[in-house]
PQR file of N, CA, C, O and H, with PARSE charges and radii, in Angstrom:
ATOM      1  N   MET A   1      91.730 148.025 -25.905 -0.4000 1.5000
ATOM      2  CA  MET A   1      93.088 148.401 -26.170 -0.0000 2.0000
ATOM      3  C   MET A   1      93.061 149.710 -26.949  0.5500 1.7000
ATOM      4  O   MET A   1      92.280 149.862 -27.888 -0.5500 1.4000
ATOM      5  N   SER A   2      93.906 150.643 -26.563 -0.4000 1.5000
ATOM      6  CA  SER A   2      94.055 151.896 -27.289 -0.0000 2.0000
ATOM      7  C   SER A   2      95.338 151.866 -28.114  0.5500 1.7000
ATOM      8  O   SER A   2      96.381 151.412 -27.645 -0.5500 1.4000
ATOM      9  H   SER A   2      94.540 150.519 -25.800  0.4000 1.0000
ATOM     10  N   LEU A   3      95.247 152.351 -29.336 -0.4000 1.5000
ATOM     11  CA  LEU A   3      96.401 152.462 -30.227 -0.0000 2.0000
ATOM     12  C   LEU A   3      96.578 153.922 -30.574  0.5500 1.7000
ATOM     13  O   LEU A   3      95.596 154.635 -30.779 -0.5500 1.4000
ATOM     14  H   LEU A   3      94.400 152.721 -29.717  0.4000 1.0000
ATOM     15  N   TYR A   4      97.803 154.370 -30.642 -0.4000 1.5000
ATOM     16  CA  TYR A   4      98.093 155.744 -31.027 -0.0000 2.0000
ATOM     17  C   TYR A   4      98.874 155.715 -32.335  0.5500 1.7000
ATOM     18  O   TYR A   4      99.930 155.089 -32.431 -0.5500 1.4000
ATOM     19  H   TYR A   4      98.600 153.790 -30.476  0.4000 1.0000
ATOM     20  N   LEU A   5      98.334 156.406 -33.341 -0.4000 1.5000
ATOM     21  CA  LEU A   5      98.922 156.406 -34.667 -0.0000 2.0000
ATOM     22  C   LEU A   5      98.695 157.775 -35.291  0.5500 1.7000
ATOM     23  O   LEU A   5      97.573 158.281 -35.301 -0.5500 1.4000
ATOM     24  H   LEU A   5      97.477 156.915 -33.262  0.4000 1.0000
ATOM     25  N   ASN A   6      99.760 158.372 -35.810 -0.4000 1.5000
ATOM     26  CA  ASN A   6      99.675 159.704 -36.425 -0.0000 2.0000
ATOM     27  C   ASN A   6      99.081 160.731 -35.468  0.5500 1.7000
ATOM     28  O   ASN A   6      98.350 161.629 -35.887 -0.5500 1.4000
ATOM     29  H   ASN A   6     100.671 157.961 -35.802  0.4000 1.0000
ATOM     30  N   GLY A   7      99.398 160.594 -34.179 -0.4000 1.5000
ATOM     31  CA  GLY A   7      98.928 161.549 -33.181 -0.0000 2.0000
ATOM     32  C   GLY A   7      97.472 161.396 -32.790  0.5500 1.7000
ATOM     33  O   GLY A   7      96.948 162.237 -32.059 -0.5500 1.4000
ATOM     34  H   GLY A   7      99.991 159.864 -33.839  0.4000 1.0000
ATOM     35  N   LYS A   8      96.797 160.346 -33.253 -0.4000 1.5000
ATOM     36  CA  LYS A   8      95.396 160.118 -32.921 -0.0000 2.0000
ATOM     37  C   LYS A   8      95.261 158.819 -32.139  0.5500 1.7000
ATOM     38  O   LYS A   8      96.085 157.911 -32.255 -0.5500 1.4000
ATOM     39  H   LYS A   8      97.223 159.663 -33.847  0.4000 1.0000
ATOM     40  N   GLU A   9      94.205 158.755 -31.341 -0.4000 1.5000
ATOM     41  CA  GLU A   9      93.944 157.555 -30.544 -0.0000 2.0000
ATOM     42  C   GLU A   9      92.821 156.740 -31.184  0.5500 1.7000
ATOM     43  O   GLU A   9      91.800 157.285 -31.603 -0.5500 1.4000
ATOM     44  H   GLU A   9      93.536 159.493 -31.247  0.4000 1.0000
ATOM     45  N   TYR A  10      93.027 155.441 -31.250 -0.4000 1.5000
ATOM     46  CA  TYR A  10      92.041 154.508 -31.779 -0.0000 2.0000
ATOM     47  C   TYR A  10      91.839 153.408 -30.745  0.5500 1.7000
ATOM     48  O   TYR A  10      92.727 153.136 -29.937 -0.5500 1.4000
ATOM     49  H   TYR A  10      93.857 154.998 -30.910  0.4000 1.0000
ATOM     50  N   MET A  11      90.670 152.778 -30.773 -0.4000 1.5000
ATOM     51  CA  MET A  11      90.395 151.695 -29.830 -0.0000 2.0000
ATOM     52  C   MET A  11      89.934 150.449 -30.568  0.5500 1.7000
ATOM     53  O   MET A  11      89.188 150.519 -31.545 -0.5500 1.4000
ATOM     54  H   MET A  11      89.949 152.999 -31.429  0.4000 1.0000
ATOM     55  N   ILE A  12      90.395 149.312 -30.076 -0.4000 1.5000
ATOM     56  CA  ILE A  12      89.865 148.016 -30.475 -0.0000 2.0000
ATOM     57  C   ILE A  12      89.144 147.475 -29.252  0.5500 1.7000
ATOM     58  O   ILE A  12      89.727 147.357 -28.174 -0.5500 1.4000
ATOM     59  H   ILE A  12      91.001 149.255 -29.282  0.4000 1.0000
ATOM     60  N   ILE A  13      87.867 147.146 -29.432 -0.4000 1.5000
ATOM     61  CA  ILE A  13      87.053 146.645 -28.333 -0.0000 2.0000
ATOM     62  C   ILE A  13      86.579 145.246 -28.711  0.5500 1.7000
ATOM     63  O   ILE A  13      86.063 145.028 -29.807 -0.5500 1.4000
ATOM     64  H   ILE A  13      87.394 147.242 -30.308  0.4000 1.0000
ATOM     65  N   ILE A  14      86.762 144.301 -27.790 -0.4000 1.5000
ATOM     66  CA  ILE A  14      86.364 142.917 -28.038 -0.0000 2.0000
ATOM     67  C   ILE A  14      85.130 142.603 -27.203  0.5500 1.7000
ATOM     68  O   ILE A  14      85.134 142.739 -25.979 -0.5500 1.4000
ATOM     69  H   ILE A  14      87.182 144.478 -26.900  0.4000 1.0000
ATOM     70  N   TYR A  15      84.087 142.184 -27.884 -0.4000 1.5000
ATOM     71  CA  TYR A  15      82.842 141.751 -27.251 -0.0000 2.0000
ATOM     72  C   TYR A  15      82.768 140.230 -27.350  0.5500 1.7000
ATOM     73  O   TYR A  15      83.633 139.614 -27.973 -0.5500 1.4000
ATOM     74  H   TYR A  15      84.084 142.073 -28.878  0.4000 1.0000
ATOM     75  N   GLY A  16      81.767 139.623 -26.757 -0.4000 1.5000
ATOM     76  CA  GLY A  16      81.619 138.179 -26.813 -0.0000 2.0000
ATOM     77  C   GLY A  16      81.413 137.641 -28.222  0.5500 1.7000
ATOM     78  O   GLY A  16      81.894 136.556 -28.551 -0.5500 1.4000
ATOM     79  H   GLY A  16      81.064 140.124 -26.251  0.4000 1.0000
ATOM     80  N   ASP A  17      80.699 138.393 -29.055 -0.4000 1.5000
ATOM     81  CA  ASP A  17      80.343 137.896 -30.385 -0.0000 2.0000
ATOM     82  C   ASP A  17      80.869 138.741 -31.543  0.5500 1.7000
ATOM     83  O   ASP A  17      80.543 138.476 -32.700 -0.5500 1.4000
ATOM     84  H   ASP A  17      80.308 139.274 -28.788  0.4000 1.0000
ATOM     85  N   ARG A  18      81.674 139.748 -31.245 -0.4000 1.5000
ATOM     86  CA  ARG A  18      82.200 140.630 -32.296 -0.0000 2.0000
ATOM     87  C   ARG A  18      83.296 141.503 -31.707  0.5500 1.7000
ATOM     88  O   ARG A  18      83.571 141.439 -30.509 -0.5500 1.4000
ATOM     89  H   ARG A  18      81.939 139.964 -30.305  0.4000 1.0000
ATOM     90  N   CYS A  19      83.916 142.308 -32.539 -0.4000 1.5000
ATOM     91  CA  CYS A  19      84.890 143.286 -32.073 -0.0000 2.0000
ATOM     92  C   CYS A  19      84.692 144.558 -32.888  0.5500 1.7000
ATOM     93  O   CYS A  19      84.020 144.548 -33.919 -0.5500 1.4000
ATOM     94  H   CYS A  19      83.692 142.360 -33.512  0.4000 1.0000
ATOM     95  N   SER A  20      85.283 145.652 -32.418 -0.4000 1.5000
ATOM     96  CA  SER A  20      85.096 146.918 -33.123 -0.0000 2.0000
ATOM     97  C   SER A  20      86.375 147.738 -33.130  0.5500 1.7000
ATOM     98  O   SER A  20      87.286 147.525 -32.331 -0.5500 1.4000
ATOM     99  H   SER A  20      85.830 145.661 -31.581  0.4000 1.0000
ATOM    100  N   PHE A  21      86.409 148.672 -34.050 -0.4000 1.5000
ATOM    101  CA  PHE A  21      87.515 149.612 -34.192 -0.0000 2.0000
ATOM    102  C   PHE A  21      86.897 150.997 -34.269  0.5500 1.7000
ATOM    103  O   PHE A  21      85.869 151.184 -34.919 -0.5500 1.4000
ATOM    104  H   PHE A  21      85.668 148.845 -34.699  0.4000 1.0000
ATOM    105  N   GLN A  22      87.518 151.972 -33.608 -0.4000 1.5000
ATOM    106  CA  GLN A  22      87.009 153.339 -33.676 -0.0000 2.0000
ATOM    107  C   GLN A  22      88.115 154.346 -33.382  0.5500 1.7000
ATOM    108  O   GLN A  22      89.100 154.034 -32.713 -0.5500 1.4000
ATOM    109  H   GLN A  22      88.353 151.820 -33.080  0.4000 1.0000
ATOM    110  N   ARG A  23      87.932 155.553 -33.894 -0.4000 1.5000
ATOM    111  CA  ARG A  23      88.822 156.670 -33.561 -0.0000 2.0000
ATOM    112  C   ARG A  23      88.211 157.352 -32.347  0.5500 1.7000
ATOM    113  O   ARG A  23      87.006 157.600 -32.306 -0.5500 1.4000
ATOM    114  H   ARG A  23      87.132 155.806 -34.438  0.4000 1.0000
ATOM    115  N   CYS A  24      89.044 157.653 -31.360 -0.4000 1.5000
ATOM    116  CA  CYS A  24      88.598 158.288 -30.126 -0.0000 2.0000
ATOM    117  C   CYS A  24      88.741 159.807 -30.234  0.5500 1.7000
ATOM    118  O   CYS A  24      89.489 160.314 -31.070 -0.5500 1.4000
ATOM    119  H   CYS A  24      90.023 157.452 -31.393  0.4000 1.0000
ATOM    120  N   GLY A  25      88.032 160.503 -29.399 -0.4000 1.5000
ATOM    121  CA  GLY A  25      88.160 161.944 -29.323 -0.0000 2.0000
ATOM    122  C   GLY A  25      86.836 162.583 -28.970  0.5500 1.7000
ATOM    123  O   GLY A  25      85.780 161.952 -29.032 -0.5500 1.4000
ATOM    124  H   GLY A  25      87.425 160.091 -28.720  0.4000 1.0000
ATOM    125  N   ILE A  26      86.914 163.836 -28.601 -0.4000 1.5000
ATOM    126  CA  ILE A  26      85.702 164.571 -28.232 -0.0000 2.0000
ATOM    127  C   ILE A  26      84.991 165.075 -29.487  0.5500 1.7000
ATOM    128  O   ILE A  26      83.781 164.903 -29.631 -0.5500 1.4000
ATOM    129  H   ILE A  26      87.771 164.348 -28.551  0.4000 1.0000
ATOM    130  N   ASN A  27      85.739 165.690 -30.382 -0.4000 1.5000
ATOM    131  CA  ASN A  27      85.123 166.300 -31.560 -0.0000 2.0000
ATOM    132  C   ASN A  27      85.278 165.495 -32.840  0.5500 1.7000
ATOM    133  O   ASN A  27      84.585 165.765 -33.821 -0.5500 1.4000
ATOM    134  H   ASN A  27      86.722 165.829 -30.265  0.4000 1.0000
ATOM    135  N   ASP A  28      86.170 164.517 -32.853 -0.4000 1.5000
ATOM    136  CA  ASP A  28      86.402 163.800 -34.107 -0.0000 2.0000
ATOM    137  C   ASP A  28      86.327 162.286 -33.969  0.5500 1.7000
ATOM    138  O   ASP A  28      86.945 161.560 -34.747 -0.5500 1.4000
ATOM    139  H   ASP A  28      86.733 164.298 -32.056  0.4000 1.0000
ATOM    140  N   ARG A  29      85.573 161.808 -32.984 -0.4000 1.5000
ATOM    141  CA  ARG A  29      85.439 160.351 -32.838 -0.0000 2.0000
ATOM    142  C   ARG A  29      84.634 159.797 -34.010  0.5500 1.7000
ATOM    143  O   ARG A  29      83.833 160.499 -34.626 -0.5500 1.4000
ATOM    144  H   ARG A  29      85.070 162.398 -32.352  0.4000 1.0000
ATOM    145  N   SER A  30      84.868 158.533 -34.295 -0.4000 1.5000
ATOM    146  CA  SER A  30      84.275 157.954 -35.497 -0.0000 2.0000
ATOM    147  C   SER A  30      83.048 157.095 -35.250  0.5500 1.7000
ATOM    148  O   SER A  30      82.272 156.848 -36.173 -0.5500 1.4000
ATOM    149  H   SER A  30      85.520 157.963 -33.795  0.4000 1.0000
ATOM    150  N   GLY A  31      82.862 156.639 -34.035 -0.4000 1.5000
ATOM    151  CA  GLY A  31      81.841 155.628 -33.809 -0.0000 2.0000
ATOM    152  C   GLY A  31      82.436 154.264 -34.106  0.5500 1.7000
ATOM    153  O   GLY A  31      83.464 154.167 -34.776 -0.5500 1.4000
ATOM    154  H   GLY A  31      83.493 156.839 -33.285  0.4000 1.0000
ATOM    155  N   GLU A  32      81.804 153.215 -33.618 -0.4000 1.5000
ATOM    156  CA  GLU A  32      82.351 151.871 -33.755 -0.0000 2.0000
ATOM    157  C   GLU A  32      82.015 151.264 -35.111  0.5500 1.7000
ATOM    158  O   GLU A  32      80.914 151.440 -35.633 -0.5500 1.4000
ATOM    159  H   GLU A  32      80.968 153.294 -33.074  0.4000 1.0000
ATOM    160  N   HIS A  33      82.976 150.552 -35.664 -0.4000 1.5000
ATOM    161  CA  HIS A  33      82.793 149.767 -36.878 -0.0000 2.0000
ATOM    162  C   HIS A  33      83.015 148.316 -36.472  0.5500 1.7000
ATOM    163  O   HIS A  33      84.096 147.963 -36.001 -0.5500 1.4000
ATOM    164  H   HIS A  33      83.870 150.408 -35.240  0.4000 1.0000
ATOM    165  N   TYR A  34      81.999 147.473 -36.651 -0.4000 1.5000
ATOM    166  CA  TYR A  34      82.007 146.114 -36.120 -0.0000 2.0000
ATOM    167  C   TYR A  34      82.514 145.070 -37.118  0.5500 1.7000
ATOM    168  O   TYR A  34      82.347 145.206 -38.330 -0.5500 1.4000
ATOM    169  H   TYR A  34      81.121 147.760 -37.033  0.4000 1.0000
ATOM    170  N   PHE A  35      83.139 144.022 -36.566 -0.4000 1.5000
ATOM    171  CA  PHE A  35      83.676 142.906 -37.335 -0.0000 2.0000
ATOM    172  C   PHE A  35      83.364 141.611 -36.599  0.5500 1.7000
ATOM    173  O   PHE A  35      83.224 141.607 -35.376 -0.5500 1.4000
ATOM    174  H   PHE A  35      83.274 143.911 -35.582  0.4000 1.0000
ATOM    175  N   LYS A  36      83.254 140.518 -37.337 -0.4000 1.5000
ATOM    176  CA  LYS A  36      82.942 139.221 -36.746 -0.0000 2.0000
ATOM    177  C   LYS A  36      84.106 138.642 -35.957  0.5500 1.7000
ATOM    178  O   LYS A  36      83.898 137.870 -35.020 -0.5500 1.4000
ATOM    179  H   LYS A  36      83.368 140.521 -38.330  0.4000 1.0000
ATOM    180  N   SER A  37      85.339 139.011 -36.331 -0.4000 1.5000
ATOM    181  CA  SER A  37      86.521 138.454 -35.659 -0.0000 2.0000
ATOM    182  C   SER A  37      87.663 139.464 -35.681  0.5500 1.7000
ATOM    183  O   SER A  37      87.649 140.427 -36.448 -0.5500 1.4000
ATOM    184  H   SER A  37      85.507 139.637 -37.092  0.4000 1.0000
ATOM    185  N   LEU A  38      88.656 139.221 -34.818 -0.4000 1.5000
ATOM    186  CA  LEU A  38      89.849 140.072 -34.836 -0.0000 2.0000
ATOM    187  C   LEU A  38      90.613 139.919 -36.147  0.5500 1.7000
ATOM    188  O   LEU A  38      91.165 140.893 -36.658 -0.5500 1.4000
ATOM    189  H   LEU A  38      88.667 138.439 -34.195  0.4000 1.0000
ATOM    190  N   ASP A  39      90.651 138.712 -36.693 -0.4000 1.5000
ATOM    191  CA  ASP A  39      91.324 138.512 -37.978 -0.0000 2.0000
ATOM    192  C   ASP A  39      90.703 139.387 -39.063  0.5500 1.7000
ATOM    193  O   ASP A  39      91.414 140.015 -39.848 -0.5500 1.4000
ATOM    194  H   ASP A  39      90.202 137.920 -36.278  0.4000 1.0000
ATOM    195  N   GLU A  40      89.378 139.423 -39.100 -0.4000 1.5000
ATOM    196  CA  GLU A  40      88.684 140.268 -40.077 -0.0000 2.0000
ATOM    197  C   GLU A  40      89.006 141.746 -39.841  0.5500 1.7000
ATOM    198  O   GLU A  40      89.273 142.482 -40.790 -0.5500 1.4000
ATOM    199  H   GLU A  40      88.801 138.913 -38.462  0.4000 1.0000
ATOM    200  N   LEU A  41      88.981 142.178 -38.579 -0.4000 1.5000
ATOM    201  CA  LEU A  41      89.286 143.567 -38.236 -0.0000 2.0000
ATOM    202  C   LEU A  41      90.704 143.931 -38.659  0.5500 1.7000
ATOM    203  O   LEU A  41      90.909 144.985 -39.261 -0.5500 1.4000
ATOM    204  H   LEU A  41      88.764 141.580 -37.808  0.4000 1.0000
ATOM    205  N   TYR A  42      91.689 143.082 -38.358 -0.4000 1.5000
ATOM    206  CA  TYR A  42      93.091 143.378 -38.663 -0.0000 2.0000
ATOM    207  C   TYR A  42      93.351 143.516 -40.151  0.5500 1.7000
ATOM    208  O   TYR A  42      94.215 144.296 -40.553 -0.5500 1.4000
ATOM    209  H   TYR A  42      91.523 142.225 -37.869  0.4000 1.0000
ATOM    210  N   ARG A  43      92.622 142.776 -40.980 -0.4000 1.5000
ATOM    211  CA  ARG A  43      92.855 142.805 -42.424 -0.0000 2.0000
ATOM    212  C   ARG A  43      92.090 143.908 -43.145  0.5500 1.7000
ATOM    213  O   ARG A  43      92.446 144.282 -44.262 -0.5500 1.4000
ATOM    214  H   ARG A  43      91.921 142.143 -40.654  0.4000 1.0000
ATOM    215  N   ALA A  44      91.036 144.435 -42.509 -0.4000 1.5000
ATOM    216  CA  ALA A  44      90.155 145.403 -43.164 -0.0000 2.0000
ATOM    217  C   ALA A  44      90.685 146.832 -43.044  0.5500 1.7000
ATOM    218  O   ALA A  44      91.366 147.184 -42.081 -0.5500 1.4000
ATOM    219  H   ALA A  44      90.746 144.132 -41.601  0.4000 1.0000
ATOM    220  N   GLN A  45      90.355 147.635 -44.042 -0.4000 1.5000
ATOM    221  CA  GLN A  45      90.682 149.067 -43.964 -0.0000 2.0000
ATOM    222  C   GLN A  45      89.743 149.718 -42.963  0.5500 1.7000
ATOM    223  O   GLN A  45      88.527 149.537 -43.028 -0.5500 1.4000
ATOM    224  H   GLN A  45      89.801 147.349 -44.824  0.4000 1.0000
ATOM    225  N   GLN A  46      90.314 150.475 -42.040 -0.4000 1.5000
ATOM    226  CA  GLN A  46      89.568 151.128 -40.979 -0.0000 2.0000
ATOM    227  C   GLN A  46      89.449 152.625 -41.268  0.5500 1.7000
ATOM    228  O   GLN A  46      89.862 153.108 -42.322 -0.5500 1.4000
ATOM    229  H   GLN A  46      91.302 150.622 -41.987  0.4000 1.0000
ATOM    230  N   ILE A  47      88.883 153.329 -40.321 -0.4000 1.5000
ATOM    231  CA  ILE A  47      88.786 154.782 -40.396 -0.0000 2.0000
ATOM    232  C   ILE A  47      90.175 155.368 -40.644  0.5500 1.7000
ATOM    233  O   ILE A  47      91.166 154.818 -40.164 -0.5500 1.4000
ATOM    234  H   ILE A  47      88.548 152.936 -39.464  0.4000 1.0000
ATOM    235  N   ASP A  48      90.263 156.443 -41.364 -0.4000 1.5000
ATOM    236  CA  ASP A  48      91.514 157.133 -41.696 -0.0000 2.0000
ATOM    237  C   ASP A  48      92.446 156.279 -42.558  0.5500 1.7000
ATOM    238  O   ASP A  48      93.646 156.547 -42.619 -0.5500 1.4000
ATOM    239  H   ASP A  48      89.458 156.890 -41.754  0.4000 1.0000
ATOM    240  N   GLY A  49      91.907 155.255 -43.225 -0.4000 1.5000
ATOM    241  CA  GLY A  49      92.706 154.435 -44.129 -0.0000 2.0000
ATOM    242  C   GLY A  49      93.650 153.461 -43.451  0.5500 1.7000
ATOM    243  O   GLY A  49      94.521 152.888 -44.105 -0.5500 1.4000
ATOM    244  H   GLY A  49      90.932 155.037 -43.175  0.4000 1.0000
ATOM    245  N   ILE A  50      93.494 153.266 -42.161 -0.4000 1.5000
ATOM    246  CA  ILE A  50      94.371 152.362 -41.405 -0.0000 2.0000
ATOM    247  C   ILE A  50      94.001 150.909 -41.687  0.5500 1.7000
ATOM    248  O   ILE A  50      92.827 150.543 -41.645 -0.5500 1.4000
ATOM    249  H   ILE A  50      92.787 153.731 -41.629  0.4000 1.0000
ATOM    250  N   VAL A  51      94.985 150.100 -41.969 -0.4000 1.5000
ATOM    251  CA  VAL A  51      94.826 148.643 -42.050 -0.0000 2.0000
ATOM    252  C   VAL A  51      95.751 148.092 -40.960  0.5500 1.7000
ATOM    253  O   VAL A  51      96.966 148.052 -41.154 -0.5500 1.4000
ATOM    254  H   VAL A  51      95.939 150.397 -42.003  0.4000 1.0000
ATOM    255  N   PRO A  52      95.201 147.668 -39.823 -0.5600 1.5000
ATOM    256  CA  PRO A  52      96.059 147.256 -38.700  0.2800 2.0000
ATOM    257  C   PRO A  52      97.155 146.265 -39.082  0.5500 1.7000
ATOM    258  O   PRO A  52      98.294 146.411 -38.636 -0.5500 1.4000
ATOM    259  N   GLU A  53      96.840 145.273 -39.888 -0.4000 1.5000
ATOM    260  CA  GLU A  53      97.842 144.289 -40.285 -0.0000 2.0000
ATOM    261  C   GLU A  53      99.012 144.956 -41.018  0.5500 1.7000
ATOM    262  O   GLU A  53     100.168 144.612 -40.773 -0.5500 1.4000
ATOM    263  H   GLU A  53      95.915 145.154 -40.250  0.4000 1.0000
ATOM    264  N   ARG A  54      98.730 145.880 -41.890 -0.4000 1.5000
ATOM    265  CA  ARG A  54      99.753 146.571 -42.678 -0.0000 2.0000
ATOM    266  C   ARG A  54     100.479 147.642 -41.853  0.5500 1.7000
ATOM    267  O   ARG A  54     101.687 147.831 -42.000 -0.5500 1.4000
ATOM    268  H   ARG A  54      97.791 146.160 -42.090  0.4000 1.0000
ATOM    269  N   ASP A  55      99.743 148.333 -40.994 -0.4000 1.5000
ATOM    270  CA  ASP A  55     100.271 149.519 -40.305 -0.0000 2.0000
ATOM    271  C   ASP A  55     100.734 149.250 -38.878  0.5500 1.7000
ATOM    272  O   ASP A  55     101.067 150.191 -38.158 -0.5500 1.4000
ATOM    273  H   ASP A  55      98.762 148.179 -40.874  0.4000 1.0000
ATOM    274  N   TRP A  56     100.764 147.991 -38.452 -0.4000 1.5000
ATOM    275  CA  TRP A  56     101.090 147.662 -37.059 -0.0000 2.0000
ATOM    276  C   TRP A  56     102.435 148.247 -36.626  0.5500 1.7000
ATOM    277  O   TRP A  56     102.557 148.711 -35.492 -0.5500 1.4000
ATOM    278  H   TRP A  56     100.494 147.226 -39.037  0.4000 1.0000
ATOM    279  N   ASP A  57     103.436 148.239 -37.489 -0.4000 1.5000
ATOM    280  CA  ASP A  57     104.761 148.742 -37.117 -0.0000 2.0000
ATOM    281  C   ASP A  57     104.818 150.267 -37.053  0.5500 1.7000
ATOM    282  O   ASP A  57     105.829 150.819 -36.620 -0.5500 1.4000
ATOM    283  H   ASP A  57     103.337 147.862 -38.410  0.4000 1.0000
ATOM    284  N   LYS A  58     103.771 150.951 -37.466 -0.4000 1.5000
ATOM    285  CA  LYS A  58     103.711 152.414 -37.400 -0.0000 2.0000
ATOM    286  C   LYS A  58     103.056 152.926 -36.119  0.5500 1.7000
ATOM    287  O   LYS A  58     103.034 154.131 -35.866 -0.5500 1.4000
ATOM    288  H   LYS A  58     102.949 150.503 -37.817  0.4000 1.0000
ATOM    289  N   ILE A  59     102.525 152.014 -35.315 -0.4000 1.5000
ATOM    290  CA  ILE A  59     101.839 152.407 -34.079 -0.0000 2.0000
ATOM    291  C   ILE A  59     102.848 153.018 -33.122  0.5500 1.7000
ATOM    292  O   ILE A  59     103.908 152.445 -32.869 -0.5500 1.4000
ATOM    293  H   ILE A  59     102.543 151.035 -35.520  0.4000 1.0000
ATOM    294  N   GLU A  60     102.507 154.189 -32.593 -0.4000 1.5000
ATOM    295  CA  GLU A  60     103.393 154.941 -31.714 -0.0000 2.0000
ATOM    296  C   GLU A  60     103.327 154.446 -30.271  0.5500 1.7000
ATOM    297  O   GLU A  60     104.317 154.503 -29.543 -0.5500 1.4000
ATOM    298  H   GLU A  60     101.646 154.654 -32.799  0.4000 1.0000
ATOM    299  N   LYS A  61     102.157 153.962 -29.865 -0.4000 1.5000
ATOM    300  CA  LYS A  61     101.972 153.546 -28.479 -0.0000 2.0000
ATOM    301  C   LYS A  61     100.744 152.647 -28.410  0.5500 1.7000
ATOM    302  O   LYS A  61      99.780 152.835 -29.152 -0.5500 1.4000
ATOM    303  H   LYS A  61     101.352 153.916 -30.456  0.4000 1.0000
ATOM    304  N   ILE A  62     100.791 151.666 -27.507 -0.4000 1.5000
ATOM    305  CA  ILE A  62      99.643 150.812 -27.237 -0.0000 2.0000
ATOM    306  C   ILE A  62      99.369 150.867 -25.745  0.5500 1.7000
ATOM    307  O   ILE A  62     100.272 150.672 -24.932 -0.5500 1.4000
ATOM    308  H   ILE A  62     101.573 151.513 -26.904  0.4000 1.0000
ATOM    309  N   ALA A  63      98.127 151.130 -25.392 -0.4000 1.5000
ATOM    310  CA  ALA A  63      97.707 151.122 -23.992 -0.0000 2.0000
ATOM    311  C   ALA A  63      96.680 150.014 -23.846  0.5500 1.7000
ATOM    312  O   ALA A  63      95.724 149.934 -24.618 -0.5500 1.4000
ATOM    313  H   ALA A  63      97.394 151.288 -26.053  0.4000 1.0000
ATOM    314  N   SER A  64      96.879 149.167 -22.861 -0.4000 1.5000
ATOM    315  CA  SER A  64      95.984 148.042 -22.653 -0.0000 2.0000
ATOM    316  C   SER A  64      95.626 147.969 -21.184  0.5500 1.7000
ATOM    317  O   SER A  64      96.358 148.461 -20.325 -0.5500 1.4000
ATOM    318  H   SER A  64      97.655 149.232 -22.234  0.4000 1.0000
ATOM    319  N   TRP A  65      94.504 147.357 -20.910 -0.4000 1.5000
ATOM    320  CA  TRP A  65      94.049 147.185 -19.550 -0.0000 2.0000
ATOM    321  C   TRP A  65      93.967 145.707 -19.260  0.5500 1.7000
ATOM    322  O   TRP A  65      93.873 144.892 -20.178 -0.5500 1.4000
ATOM    323  H   TRP A  65      93.909 146.957 -21.608  0.4000 1.0000
ATOM    324  N   ASP A  66      94.002 145.353 -17.984 -0.4000 1.5000
ATOM    325  CA  ASP A  66      93.798 143.952 -17.604 -0.0000 2.0000
ATOM    326  C   ASP A  66      92.374 143.569 -18.002  0.5500 1.7000
ATOM    327  O   ASP A  66      91.424 144.315 -17.763 -0.5500 1.4000
ATOM    328  H   ASP A  66      94.078 146.015 -17.238  0.4000 1.0000
ATOM    329  N   ILE A  67      92.248 142.407 -18.603 -0.4000 1.5000
ATOM    330  CA  ILE A  67      90.936 141.951 -19.021 -0.0000 2.0000
ATOM    331  C   ILE A  67      90.708 140.531 -18.537  0.5500 1.7000
ATOM    332  O   ILE A  67      91.653 139.784 -18.282 -0.5500 1.4000
ATOM    333  H   ILE A  67      93.019 141.801 -18.797  0.4000 1.0000
ATOM    334  N   GLU A  68      89.460 140.179 -18.416 -0.4000 1.5000
ATOM    335  CA  GLU A  68      89.072 138.824 -18.094 -0.0000 2.0000
ATOM    336  C   GLU A  68      88.382 138.249 -19.315  0.5500 1.7000
ATOM    337  O   GLU A  68      87.580 138.922 -19.961 -0.5500 1.4000
ATOM    338  H   GLU A  68      88.693 140.786 -18.623  0.4000 1.0000
ATOM    339  N   ILE A  69      88.695 137.006 -19.627 -0.4000 1.5000
ATOM    340  CA  ILE A  69      88.044 136.326 -20.740 -0.0000 2.0000
ATOM    341  C   ILE A  69      87.205 135.205 -20.158  0.5500 1.7000
ATOM    342  O   ILE A  69      87.701 134.354 -19.420 -0.5500 1.4000
ATOM    343  H   ILE A  69      89.347 136.459 -19.101  0.4000 1.0000
ATOM    344  N   HIS A  70      85.936 135.218 -20.500 -0.4000 1.5000
ATOM    345  CA  HIS A  70      85.012 134.205 -20.013 -0.0000 2.0000
ATOM    346  C   HIS A  70      84.628 133.298 -21.169  0.5500 1.7000
ATOM    347  O   HIS A  70      84.301 133.778 -22.254 -0.5500 1.4000
ATOM    348  H   HIS A  70      85.534 135.909 -21.100  0.4000 1.0000
ATOM    349  N   ASN A  71      84.664 132.022 -20.949 -0.4000 1.5000
ATOM    350  CA  ASN A  71      84.248 131.061 -21.988 -0.0000 2.0000
ATOM    351  C   ASN A  71      82.775 130.778 -21.885  0.5500 1.7000
ATOM    352  O   ASN A  71      82.240 129.996 -22.670 -0.5500 1.4000
ATOM    353  H   ASN A  71      84.929 131.632 -20.067  0.4000 1.0000
TER
END
């Protein structure tokens, strides 16, 4: 999922055993910061001081793709 906030693009990526948050871009990408769960990611301060739980209503746009979830 891509999030747009303050004119920048960020991504949340969900893996089987963890998830990550990162700032996207060619020259200013941040690299992935990993978390054990989405709950942990949402509550933690991310790159650029973003706390998804606190800043969710400030998101300018969300882009998502169809995903498959395997158990």
